[in-house]
VEXVEXMAR-173502 format. One record per residue (C-alpha): residue in one letter; y, x, z. Coordinates in steps of 0.2 Angstrom, whole numbers, padded with zeros to 4 digits. Example, Ala and Ser with C-alpha at 12.3 -4.5 7.8 and 13.67 -1.06 7.14 Angstrom:
! VEXVEXMAR-173502
@rest:A yy:-0022 xx:0062 zz:0039
@rest:S yy:-0005 xx:0068 zz:0036
//
This chain:
! VEXVEXMAR-173502
@rest:M yy:0013 xx:0046 zz:0382
@rest:P yy:0031 xx:0041 zz:0378
@rest:L yy:0026 xx:0024 zz:0370
@rest:V yy:0017 xx:0020 zz:0386
@rest:V yy:0033 xx:0023 zz:0396
@rest:V yy:0042 xx:0011 zz:0384
@rest:G yy:0029 xx:-0002 zz:0386
@rest:I yy:0029 xx:-0001 zz:0405
@rest:S yy:0048 xx:-0001 zz:0406
@rest:V yy:0048 xx:-0017 zz:0396
@rest:L yy:0036 xx:-0025 zz:0407
@rest:V yy:0045 xx:-0020 zz:0423
@rest:L yy:0062 xx:-0027 zz:0415
@rest:L yy:0054 xx:-0044 zz:0411
@rest:F yy:0046 xx:-0044 zz:0429
@rest:L yy:0063 xx:-0041 zz:0437
@rest:M yy:0072 xx:-0054 zz:0427
@rest:T yy:0059 xx:-0068 zz:0426
@rest:R yy:0050 xx:-0067 zz:0443
@rest:L yy:0063 xx:-0059 zz:0454
@rest:K yy:0078 xx:-0067 zz:0444
@rest:L yy:0088 xx:-0051 zz:0445
@rest:N yy:0104 xx:-0051 zz:0435
@rest:G yy:0101 xx:-0044 zz:0417
@rest:F yy:0115 xx:-0031 zz:0419
@rest:A yy:0108 xx:-0024 zz:0435
@rest:A yy:0090 xx:-0025 zz:0429
@rest:L yy:0094 xx:-0016 zz:0413
@rest:L yy:0103 xx:-0002 zz:0422
@rest:L yy:0089 xx:-0001 zz:0435
@rest:V yy:0075 xx:0001 zz:0422
@rest:A yy:0086 xx:0013 zz:0412
@rest:V yy:0087 xx:0025 zz:0427
@rest:G yy:0069 xx:0024 zz:0430
@rest:V yy:0064 xx:0029 zz:0412
@rest:A yy:0077 xx:0043 zz:0413
@rest:L yy:0068 xx:0050 zz:0428
@rest:V yy:0050 xx:0048 zz:0421
@rest:R yy:0056 xx:0056 zz:0404
@rest:G yy:0063 xx:0071 zz:0414
@rest:I yy:0081 xx:0069 zz:0410
@rest:P yy:0090 xx:0079 zz:0424
@rest:V yy:0097 xx:0069 zz:0438
@rest:A yy:0114 xx:0075 zz:0436
@rest:K yy:0115 xx:0071 zz:0418
@rest:I yy:0108 xx:0052 zz:0420
@rest:P yy:0126 xx:0045 zz:0424
@rest:D yy:0133 xx:0053 zz:0408
@rest:V yy:0118 xx:0046 zz:0398
@rest:L yy:0121 xx:0029 zz:0404
@rest:S yy:0140 xx:0030 zz:0401
@rest:D yy:0137 xx:0036 zz:0383
@rest:G yy:0125 xx:0022 zz:0380
@rest:I yy:0137 xx:0008 zz:0388
@rest:G yy:0152 xx:0016 zz:0380
@rest:G yy:0145 xx:0018 zz:0363
@rest:Q yy:0138 xx:0000 zz:0363
@rest:I yy:0153 xx:-0008 zz:0370
@rest:G yy:0165 xx:0002 zz:0359
@rest:D yy:0155 xx:-0005 zz:0344
@rest:T yy:0155 xx:-0023 zz:0350
@rest:M yy:0168 xx:-0027 zz:0362
@rest:L yy:0183 xx:-0029 zz:0351
@rest:T yy:0172 xx:-0038 zz:0338
@rest:I yy:0164 xx:-0050 zz:0350
@rest:G yy:0180 xx:-0052 zz:0361
@rest:L yy:0192 xx:-0056 zz:0347
@rest:G yy:0179 xx:-0067 zz:0338
@rest:A yy:0176 xx:-0077 zz:0354
@rest:M yy:0194 xx:-0080 zz:0356
@rest:V yy:0196 xx:-0086 zz:0338
@rest:G yy:0182 xx:-0097 zz:0340
@rest:R yy:0189 xx:-0104 zz:0357
@rest:V yy:0206 xx:-0108 zz:0349
@rest:M yy:0197 xx:-0117 zz:0335
@rest:G yy:0187 xx:-0126 zz:0347
@rest:D yy:0201 xx:-0132 zz:0359
@rest:S yy:0212 xx:-0136 zz:0343
@rest:G yy:0199 xx:-0147 zz:0335
@rest:A yy:0198 xx:-0135 zz:0320
@rest:A yy:0179 xx:-0132 zz:0323
@rest:Q yy:0177 xx:-0150 zz:0324
@rest:R yy:0185 xx:-0153 zz:0308
@rest:I yy:0174 xx:-0141 zz:0299
@rest:A yy:0159 xx:-0148 zz:0307
@rest:G yy:0163 xx:-0166 zz:0302
@rest:K yy:0166 xx:-0160 zz:0284
@rest:L yy:0149 xx:-0152 zz:0284
@rest:L yy:0141 xx:-0168 zz:0291
@rest:A yy:0151 xx:-0179 zz:0279
@rest:V yy:0145 xx:-0168 zz:0263
@rest:C yy:0127 xx:-0164 zz:0269
@rest:G yy:0123 xx:-0178 zz:0281
@rest:P yy:0114 xx:-0174 zz:0297
@rest:R yy:0097 xx:-0172 zz:0288
@rest:W yy:0104 xx:-0157 zz:0278
@rest:V yy:0114 xx:-0149 zz:0291
@rest:Q yy:0102 xx:-0135 zz:0293
@rest:V yy:0104 xx:-0130 zz:0275
@rest:A yy:0122 xx:-0131 zz:0276
@rest:M yy:0121 xx:-0118 zz:0290
@rest:V yy:0110 xx:-0107 zz:0281
@rest:L yy:0120 xx:-0107 zz:0265
@rest:T yy:0136 xx:-0104 zz:0276
@rest:A yy:0128 xx:-0090 zz:0285
@rest:M yy:0121 xx:-0081 zz:0270
@rest:L yy:0138 xx:-0082 zz:0260
@rest:I yy:0147 xx:-0075 zz:0275
@rest:G yy:0133 xx:-0063 zz:0281
@rest:V yy:0132 xx:-0053 zz:0264
@rest:T yy:0147 xx:-0043 zz:0269
@rest:M yy:0150 xx:-0046 zz:0287
@rest:F yy:0141 xx:-0038 zz:0302
@rest:Y yy:0129 xx:-0050 zz:0311
@rest:E yy:0140 xx:-0050 zz:0327
@rest:V yy:0156 xx:-0053 zz:0317
@rest:A yy:0149 xx:-0067 zz:0307
@rest:F yy:0139 xx:-0075 zz:0322
@rest:V yy:0155 xx:-0077 zz:0333
@rest:I yy:0164 xx:-0084 zz:0318
@rest:I yy:0151 xx:-0098 zz:0314
@rest:V yy:0144 xx:-0101 zz:0331
@rest:P yy:0159 xx:-0112 zz:0337
@rest:V yy:0154 xx:-0124 zz:0322
@rest:A yy:0136 xx:-0124 zz:0328
@rest:F yy:0142 xx:-0129 zz:0345
@rest:T yy:0153 xx:-0142 zz:0339
@rest:L yy:0139 xx:-0150 zz:0328
@rest:V yy:0128 xx:-0150 zz:0343
@rest:R yy:0141 xx:-0159 zz:0353
@rest:V yy:0145 xx:-0171 zz:0339
@rest:T yy:0127 xx:-0176 zz:0334
@rest:G yy:0118 xx:-0173 zz:0350
@rest:A yy:0105 xx:-0161 zz:0341
@rest:N yy:0096 xx:-0148 zz:0349
@rest:L yy:0106 xx:-0131 zz:0350
@rest:L yy:0092 xx:-0121 zz:0342
@rest:W yy:0089 xx:-0134 zz:0328
@rest:V yy:0107 xx:-0131 zz:0322
@rest:G yy:0110 xx:-0113 zz:0328
@rest:L yy:0093 xx:-0104 zz:0325
@rest:P yy:0095 xx:-0106 zz:0305
@rest:M yy:0112 xx:-0098 zz:0306
@rest:S yy:0106 xx:-0083 zz:0317
@rest:I yy:0090 xx:-0080 zz:0306
@rest:A yy:0101 xx:-0081 zz:0290
@rest:L yy:0113 xx:-0069 zz:0297
@rest:S yy:0099 xx:-0057 zz:0304
@rest:T yy:0091 xx:-0056 zz:0286
@rest:M yy:0108 xx:-0052 zz:0277
@rest:H yy:0113 xx:-0039 zz:0290
@rest:S yy:0096 xx:-0030 zz:0291
@rest:F yy:0091 xx:-0030 zz:0273
@rest:L yy:0106 xx:-0027 zz:0263
@rest:P yy:0121 xx:-0015 zz:0260
@rest:P yy:0135 xx:-0014 zz:0263
@rest:H yy:0128 xx:-0016 zz:0281
@rest:P yy:0128 xx:0000 zz:0291
@rest:G yy:0109 xx:0003 zz:0291
@rest:P yy:0104 xx:0000 zz:0273
@rest:T yy:0120 xx:0009 zz:0267
@rest:A yy:0115 xx:0025 zz:0278
@rest:V yy:0098 xx:0025 zz:0271
@rest:A yy:0104 xx:0023 zz:0253
@rest:A yy:0115 xx:0038 zz:0256
@rest:T yy:0100 xx:0048 zz:0263
@rest:F yy:0089 xx:0043 zz:0248
@rest:H yy:0103 xx:0045 zz:0235
@rest:A yy:0099 xx:0027 zz:0230
@rest:S yy:0112 xx:0016 zz:0221
@rest:V yy:0120 xx:0004 zz:0234
@rest:G yy:0123 xx:-0009 zz:0220
@rest:L yy:0105 xx:-0009 zz:0214
@rest:T yy:0099 xx:-0010 zz:0232
@rest:L yy:0110 xx:-0025 zz:0235
@rest:F yy:0104 xx:-0033 zz:0219
@rest:Y yy:0086 xx:-0030 zz:0222
@rest:G yy:0087 xx:-0035 zz:0240
@rest:L yy:0095 xx:-0052 zz:0237
@rest:F yy:0078 xx:-0057 zz:0228
@rest:I yy:0069 xx:-0053 zz:0244
@rest:A yy:0082 xx:-0057 zz:0258
@rest:V yy:0087 xx:-0075 zz:0251
@rest:P yy:0070 xx:-0083 zz:0249
@rest:I yy:0063 xx:-0075 zz:0265
@rest:G yy:0078 xx:-0079 zz:0275
@rest:A yy:0080 xx:-0096 zz:0269
@rest:V yy:0061 xx:-0101 zz:0272
@rest:I yy:0060 xx:-0093 zz:0290
@rest:A yy:0077 xx:-0101 zz:0295
@rest:L yy:0071 xx:-0118 zz:0290
@rest:V yy:0053 xx:-0116 zz:0297
@rest:W yy:0056 xx:-0108 zz:0313
@rest:P yy:0066 xx:-0122 zz:0322
@rest:R yy:0052 xx:-0134 zz:0318
@rest:L yy:0039 xx:-0124 zz:0326
@rest:P yy:0032 xx:-0133 zz:0342
@rest:F yy:0036 xx:-0118 zz:0354
@rest:V yy:0054 xx:-0118 zz:0348
@rest:R yy:0056 xx:-0136 zz:0348
@rest:A yy:0050 xx:-0136 zz:0366
@rest:M yy:0066 xx:-0127 zz:0371
@rest:N yy:0082 xx:-0138 zz:0373
@rest:P yy:0096 xx:-0126 zz:0379
@rest:S yy:0113 xx:-0133 zz:0383
@rest:V yy:0129 xx:-0126 zz:0375
@rest:P yy:0135 xx:-0112 zz:0386
@rest:T yy:0151 xx:-0116 zz:0396
@rest:G yy:0167 xx:-0107 zz:0392
@rest:L yy:0163 xx:-0102 zz:0374
@rest:V yy:0168 xx:-0118 zz:0366
@rest:S yy:0179 xx:-0132 zz:0371
@rest:D yy:0170 xx:-0147 zz:0380
@rest:K yy:0183 xx:-0159 zz:0372
@rest:V yy:0177 xx:-0170 zz:0357
@rest:F yy:0192 xx:-0178 zz:0348
@rest:E yy:0190 xx:-0196 zz:0345
@rest:E yy:0205 xx:-0199 zz:0334
@rest:E yy:0206 xx:-0191 zz:0316
@rest:E yy:0224 xx:-0189 zz:0318
@rest:E yy:0221 xx:-0177 zz:0333
@rest:L yy:0213 xx:-0165 zz:0322
@rest:P yy:0221 xx:-0151 zz:0312
@rest:G yy:0220 xx:-0152 zz:0293
@rest:L yy:0204 xx:-0146 zz:0284
@rest:S yy:0213 xx:-0133 zz:0273
@rest:W yy:0220 xx:-0124 zz:0288
@rest:S yy:0204 xx:-0125 zz:0297
@rest:L yy:0194 xx:-0118 zz:0283
@rest:A yy:0209 xx:-0104 zz:0280
@rest:V yy:0208 xx:-0098 zz:0297
@rest:A yy:0188 xx:-0097 zz:0298
@rest:L yy:0187 xx:-0089 zz:0281
@rest:L yy:0201 xx:-0076 zz:0283
@rest:P yy:0191 xx:-0063 zz:0291
@rest:V yy:0178 xx:-0065 zz:0278
@rest:V yy:0190 xx:-0063 zz:0264
@rest:L yy:0198 xx:-0047 zz:0273
@rest:I yy:0181 xx:-0039 zz:0278
@rest:A yy:0173 xx:-0043 zz:0261
@rest:G yy:0188 xx:-0037 zz:0251
@rest:A yy:0187 xx:-0020 zz:0260
@rest:A yy:0168 xx:-0019 zz:0257
@rest:V yy:0170 xx:-0023 zz:0238
@rest:T yy:0184 xx:-0011 zz:0237
@rest:D yy:0174 xx:0003 zz:0245
@rest:M yy:0159 xx:0000 zz:0233
@rest:A yy:0169 xx:-0002 zz:0217
@rest:T yy:0181 xx:0013 zz:0219
@rest:G yy:0179 xx:0030 zz:0224
@rest:S yy:0198 xx:0032 zz:0226
@rest:E yy:0206 xx:0040 zz:0241
@rest:S yy:0223 xx:0032 zz:0238
@rest:G yy:0234 xx:0026 zz:0252
@rest:L yy:0232 xx:0008 zz:0245
@rest:V yy:0212 xx:0009 zz:0247
@rest:H yy:0214 xx:0016 zz:0264
@rest:T yy:0225 xx:0002 zz:0269
@rest:V yy:0214 xx:-0011 zz:0262
@rest:E yy:0199 xx:-0003 zz:0272
@rest:F yy:0210 xx:-0003 zz:0288
@rest:I yy:0215 xx:-0021 zz:0286
@rest:G yy:0196 xx:-0025 zz:0282
@rest:S yy:0189 xx:-0017 zz:0297
@rest:A yy:0181 xx:-0030 zz:0308
@rest:P yy:0193 xx:-0028 zz:0324
@rest:V yy:0209 xx:-0028 zz:0314
@rest:A yy:0203 xx:-0042 zz:0303
@rest:L yy:0199 xx:-0053 zz:0318
@rest:L yy:0215 xx:-0048 zz:0327
@rest:L yy:0225 xx:-0054 zz:0312
@rest:T yy:0214 xx:-0069 zz:0311
@rest:L yy:0218 xx:-0072 zz:0330
@rest:L yy:0237 xx:-0071 zz:0327
@rest:V yy:0236 xx:-0083 zz:0312
@rest:A yy:0225 xx:-0095 zz:0323
@rest:V yy:0237 xx:-0094 zz:0338
@rest:W yy:0251 xx:-0100 zz:0326
@rest:A yy:0242 xx:-0112 zz:0315
@rest:F yy:0234 xx:-0121 zz:0330
@rest:G yy:0248 xx:-0119 zz:0342
@rest:P yy:0267 xx:-0121 zz:0338
@rest:R yy:0263 xx:-0127 zz:0320
@rest:I yy:0254 xx:-0142 zz:0326
@rest:G yy:0265 xx:-0144 zz:0342
@rest:R yy:0254 xx:-0135 zz:0355
@rest:S yy:0263 xx:-0123 zz:0367
@rest:L yy:0259 xx:-0105 zz:0367
@rest:E yy:0253 xx:-0107 zz:0385
@rest:E yy:0239 xx:-0119 zz:0380
@rest:V yy:0234 xx:-0107 zz:0366
@rest:S yy:0234 xx:-0093 zz:0379
@rest:A yy:0224 xx:-0102 zz:0391
@rest:S yy:0210 xx:-0104 zz:0377
@rest:C yy:0210 xx:-0085 zz:0374
@rest:R yy:0209 xx:-0082 zz:0393
@rest:G yy:0195 xx:-0094 zz:0395
@rest:A yy:0185 xx:-0085 zz:0381
@rest:A yy:0188 xx:-0068 zz:0389
@rest:Q yy:0181 xx:-0074 zz:0405
@rest:A yy:0166 xx:-0082 zz:0397
@rest:M yy:0162 xx:-0066 zz:0387
@rest:A yy:0163 xx:-0054 zz:0402
@rest:M yy:0145 xx:-0056 zz:0408
@rest:I yy:0139 xx:-0055 zz:0390
@rest:L yy:0148 xx:-0039 zz:0386
@rest:L yy:0141 xx:-0031 zz:0403
@rest:V yy:0123 xx:-0036 zz:0398
@rest:I yy:0125 xx:-0029 zz:0379
@rest:G yy:0132 xx:-0013 zz:0387
@rest:A yy:0118 xx:-0011 zz:0399
@rest:G yy:0106 xx:-0014 zz:0384
@rest:G yy:0115 xx:0001 zz:0375
@rest:A yy:0112 xx:0012 zz:0391
@rest:F yy:0094 xx:0008 zz:0391
@rest:K yy:0093 xx:0012 zz:0372
@rest:Q yy:0102 xx:0029 zz:0375
@rest:V yy:0090 xx:0034 zz:0389
@rest:L yy:0075 xx:0031 zz:0376
@rest:V yy:0084 xx:0042 zz:0363
@rest:E yy:0089 xx:0055 zz:0376
@rest:G yy:0071 xx:0055 zz:0383
@rest:G yy:0064 xx:0061 zz:0366
@rest:I yy:0056 xx:0045 zz:0360
@rest:S yy:0062 xx:0046 zz:0343
@rest:D yy:0057 xx:0064 zz:0341
@rest:Y yy:0039 xx:0060 zz:0347
@rest:I yy:0038 xx:0047 zz:0334
@rest:K yy:0044 xx:0057 zz:0321
@rest:D yy:0032 xx:0071 zz:0325
@rest:A yy:0017 xx:0059 zz:0327
@rest:T yy:0020 xx:0051 zz:0310
@rest:D yy:0022 xx:0067 zz:0301
@rest:G yy:0008 xx:0069 zz:0288
@rest:W yy:0001 xx:0052 zz:0288
@rest:S yy:-0007 xx:0049 zz:0270
@rest:I yy:-0003 xx:0031 zz:0267
@rest:S yy:0009 xx:0022 zz:0254
@rest:P yy:0027 xx:0029 zz:0256
@rest:I yy:0033 xx:0011 zz:0256
@rest:V yy:0022 xx:0006 zz:0270
@rest:L yy:0024 xx:0022 zz:0280
@rest:A yy:0044 xx:0020 zz:0278
@rest:W yy:0042 xx:0002 zz:0285
@rest:L yy:0030 xx:0007 zz:0299
@rest:V yy:0040 xx:0021 zz:0305
@rest:A yy:0056 xx:0011 zz:0306
@rest:A yy:0046 xx:-0003 zz:0315
@rest:I yy:0039 xx:0008 zz:0328
@rest:L yy:0056 xx:0016 zz:0331
@rest:R yy:0064 xx:-0001 zz:0332
@rest:V yy:0051 xx:-0007 zz:0345
@rest:A yy:0053 xx:0010 zz:0355
@rest:L yy:0072 xx:0012 zz:0354
@rest:G yy:0079 xx:-0006 zz:0351
@rest:S yy:0093 xx:0000 zz:0339
@rest:A yy:0090 xx:-0005 zz:0321
@rest:T yy:0103 xx:0008 zz:0316
@rest:V yy:0094 xx:0023 zz:0325
@rest:A yy:0077 xx:0017 zz:0319
@rest:V yy:0083 xx:0017 zz:0300
@rest:V yy:0092 xx:0034 zz:0301
@rest:T yy:0077 xx:0042 zz:0310
@rest:A yy:0064 xx:0034 zz:0299
@rest:S yy:0073 xx:0039 zz:0283
@rest:G yy:0073 xx:0057 zz:0289
@rest:V yy:0054 xx:0056 zz:0291
@rest:V yy:0050 xx:0049 zz:0274
@rest:L yy:0063 xx:0058 zz:0264
@rest:P yy:0052 xx:0071 zz:0258
@rest:L yy:0041 xx:0057 zz:0251
@rest:V yy:0054 xx:0049 zz:0240
@rest:A yy:0055 xx:0062 zz:0226
@rest:G yy:0036 xx:0066 zz:0225
@rest:S yy:0029 xx:0048 zz:0227
@rest:G yy:0037 xx:0041 zz:0212
@rest:A yy:0042 xx:0026 zz:0222
@rest:H yy:0060 xx:0019 zz:0218
@rest:A yy:0073 xx:0025 zz:0230
@rest:E yy:0081 xx:0008 zz:0231
@rest:V yy:0064 xx:0000 zz:0236
@rest:M yy:0062 xx:0013 zz:0249
@rest:V yy:0079 xx:0009 zz:0256
@rest:L yy:0073 xx:-0009 zz:0258
@rest:A yy:0056 xx:-0005 zz:0266
@rest:V yy:0065 xx:0005 zz:0279
@rest:S yy:0078 xx:-0009 zz:0281
@rest:C yy:0065 xx:-0022 zz:0283
@rest:G yy:0055 xx:-0012 zz:0296
@rest:S yy:0070 xx:-0010 zz:0307
@rest:I yy:0072 xx:-0028 zz:0310
@rest:A yy:0055 xx:-0030 zz:0317
@rest:F yy:0051 xx:-0034 zz:0336
@rest:S yy:0068 xx:-0037 zz:0343
@rest:H yy:0066 xx:-0037 zz:0362
@rest:V yy:0074 xx:-0032 zz:0378
@rest:N yy:0080 xx:-0015 zz:0373
@rest:D yy:0089 xx:-0022 zz:0358
@rest:P yy:0108 xx:-0026 zz:0363
@rest:G yy:0108 xx:-0040 zz:0349
@rest:F yy:0093 xx:-0048 zz:0358
@rest:W yy:0105 xx:-0051 zz:0374
@rest:M yy:0119 xx:-0058 zz:0363
@rest:F yy:0107 xx:-0070 zz:0355
@rest:K yy:0100 xx:-0075 zz:0373
@rest:E yy:0117 xx:-0078 zz:0381
@rest:Y yy:0125 xx:-0088 zz:0367
@rest:F yy:0110 xx:-0099 zz:0365
@rest:N yy:0109 xx:-0100 zz:0384
@rest:L yy:0090 xx:-0095 zz:0384
@rest:S yy:0079 xx:-0087 zz:0397
@rest:V yy:0072 xx:-0070 zz:0393
@rest:V yy:0055 xx:-0077 zz:0389
@rest:Q yy:0063 xx:-0090 zz:0378
@rest:A yy:0073 xx:-0078 zz:0369
@rest:I yy:0057 xx:-0067 zz:0366
@rest:K yy:0048 xx:-0082 zz:0359
@rest:A yy:0062 xx:-0087 zz:0348
@rest:R yy:0070 xx:-0071 zz:0342
@rest:T yy:0056 xx:-0058 zz:0343
@rest:T yy:0044 xx:-0068 zz:0333
@rest:Y yy:0057 xx:-0073 zz:0319
@rest:T yy:0063 xx:-0055 zz:0317
@rest:T yy:0045 xx:-0048 zz:0316
@rest:V yy:0039 xx:-0061 zz:0303
@rest:L yy:0055 xx:-0057 zz:0293
@rest:A yy:0050 xx:-0038 zz:0293
@rest:V yy:0032 xx:-0042 zz:0288
@rest:L yy:0037 xx:-0053 zz:0274
@rest:G yy:0050 xx:-0041 zz:0269
@rest:L yy:0037 xx:-0027 zz:0268
@rest:G yy:0027 xx:-0039 zz:0256
@rest:G yy:0043 xx:-0042 zz:0245
@rest:T yy:0046 xx:-0023 zz:0244
@rest:L yy:0028 xx:-0020 zz:0238
@rest:L yy:0029 xx:-0034 zz:0225
@rest:L yy:0046 xx:-0028 zz:0220
@rest:E yy:0039 xx:-0010 zz:0217
@rest:L yy:0025 xx:-0017 zz:0206
@rest:A yy:0037 xx:-0027 zz:0196
@rest:L yy:0049 xx:-0012 zz:0193
@rest:D yy:0033 xx:-0001 zz:0188
@rest:A yy:0028 xx:-0014 zz:0176
@rest:L yy:0045 xx:-0015 zz:0167
//
């Protein structure tokens, strides 16, 4: 049975990494090869499947994560991240720093991909930890939970947008309805999860190389708040502007294409890096050599993270090529339950089996599409149901799991305790929210 193969492969991977202490990159590739052999993928084809998985995953994330890490390191080394962190502390106080991180993450995360927003905000979280001495997860986990919620539940993020197109649902209405579910659920989980005993027992250190170790003692050493915020928010403005333009106009003019190009995540971050190099380099008296050293340090620190994320993509691709998604699609065909619950359940099962939220939502939408017209359920609610299901059970076959693990310097078991649990609870509460939303819309 294909799902048994998935379960055994996850257990083997955990054994290799926790008991044998095998490097994550090597362990993921080894398990991927084993699953490929068991699922009958021809031996001669396995290298190509692994390469496709690594290439697809790295192609999607390398530019975003790499450039974002460089921007973050330049801001950290120059003191810009400390300036923003200090302002957050001055305005909110240490007691409300989690609320500040949640609000920041939600505002930025409405339009920005999880990975992009994560690498932009995380230097501020790291700096807050260094300045206040707080637990890294106490500050960083609320940010990650808020970003996960925005990315998984709402268009214009790729999964919900793709499902909206499949169901012929209004993207604007889906976003509007989704905010009533995503904001309260995301905020509550973001503030509750760091307080749970099993999370508070973890006390990871800030990973080396991703942020400056220096804490500026003199106020005069720090760049101005205006420049610090301007650089931090520049990619947000560019990416959000492109998203709004895409939703608001159906034009194919050269101007629209230019806005979309500038607002693509890699280009927006590249432009931000150039601005950051100038603003926190020659403009304040730092040499280009010093700023280049910051970029080199970020690139070196990101190397292993990118390798592990790429290997996660290889594992995911093997599961797809091995027919796991087709098996689940056939197995769930004809289930006579609520279309909203079915949509959520199929997406959740695919998420567990394949790891990729995008593959889960696209496949699940194809399974339940025939139910949309005949069930009477609102198309926008069905989009949200599929999207909520796709966030569930993030674990070792999800490349985002490895990014979370590496940035927060956690062991595999710790990452499962922190991330797998919060993504699952978000998904379950999201299902409840969609069912209540459908009842409310029917009552209107």
